[in-house]
C-alpha positions, -999 to +999 in steps of 0.1 A: -460-005-187-481+007-217-471+039-234-505+054-227-529+047-199-557+023-206-592+037-207-612+030-175-645+015-187-663+032-158-651+066-171-658+059-207-686+074-228-719+055-226-716+036-258-681+023-248-694+014-213-722-006-229-698-024-251-675-032-222-705-045-202-711-072-229-675-084-228-667-115-208-633-101-198-618-066-199-585-073-215-559-045-218-562-046-256-599-037-253-590-009-228-565+005-253-586+003-284-615+019-265-596+052-267-608+052-303-644+054-291-661+057-326-641+026-338-644+005-306-678-011-312-671-017-349-637-032-339-655-056-315-680-066-341-654-071-368-632-092-344-663-112-334-671-119-370-635-132-376-635-153-345-670-166-345-686-165-379-661-173-407-664-202-430-627-205-428-620-234-404-610-220-369-579-242-368-566-227-401-575-192-389-556-197-357-525-211-374-524-179-395-530-156-365-502-173-345-479-169-375-489-132-377-482-128-340-447-142-344-439-123-376-450-090-359-433-099-326-466-093-308-462-114-276-496-102-263-514-116-294-494-148-292-503-153-255-540-148-261-542-169-293-523-200-281-553-209-259-577-201-288-556-222-311-556-252-288-594-249-285-596-248-323-576-280-326-541-267-333-518-294-318-490-286-292-462-296-316-476-271-342-477-243-316-441-252-306-430-252-343-447-218-349-430-204-318-396-215-332-406-202-367-402-237-382-427-238-410-410-269-424-417-290-393-433-324-400-463-316-378-477-294-406-493-311-436-488-296-471-520-275-469-511-261-435-476-252-447-491-236-478-514-215-456-485-204-434-463-195-463-492-175-478-495-157-445-458-149-446-463-135-481-492-113-471-475-100-440-440-095-454-446-087-490-482-077-492-487-100-521-483-138-524-466-151-556-491-162-583-482-199-579-488-199-541-520-179-545-533-204-571-523-233-550-542-220-519-571-209-541-574-245-553-579-256-517-600-229-502-633-214-514-633-178-525-650-169-492-625-187-471-596-171-491-610-136-485-617-144-449-581-156-444-567-123-458-591-103-437-580-122-405-544-117-414-549-080-419-570-075-388-545-094-366-515-076-381-532-042-374-539-054-339-503-066-335-491-031-344-513-016-318-499-040-292-463-034-301-466+004-307-483+010-273-464-018-255-495-033-240-490-052-208-497-089-210-529-102-196-533-138-186-547-159-215-584-153-217-589-152-255-607-185-254-634-170-231-638-142-256-643-167-285-668-187-264-688-156-257-692-149-294-708-183-303 
């Protein structure tokens, strides 16, 4: 059970109710974040931009998000993003390797492994080593590189909300959220 009650969309201020009305599903994470009513709509827009409007390929974004979920021990994030990752082209053996924490698995090519190690650096240390940064910067555009770090940071913050408030798991519905953005 979550540490605080979820906001009932019907009892929320008008702007929050309107934002909920536009959502394809009322996930617990939305009902939790809605307590921060002035940040709720910007949160939805920012998340929508990450999930639906980045130049960074969705498959790479989802590999990074799944890695963040595992590093942060955010089961809720993991459950929601496995379906999104599959839809983005992440293969089952890659999902299984990430679940095990096996970044050296043969299912990852050199670029994917580099991205995952970079994600570890950002989450664990706050700064990738110069060599790894340069190697990834040689493969991604400046825009994609910045978008990757924004996605890592957003999903790490979200993971901390999920773990701090012990959000109850919802059935996977994240792929419906992504589909509604496009």
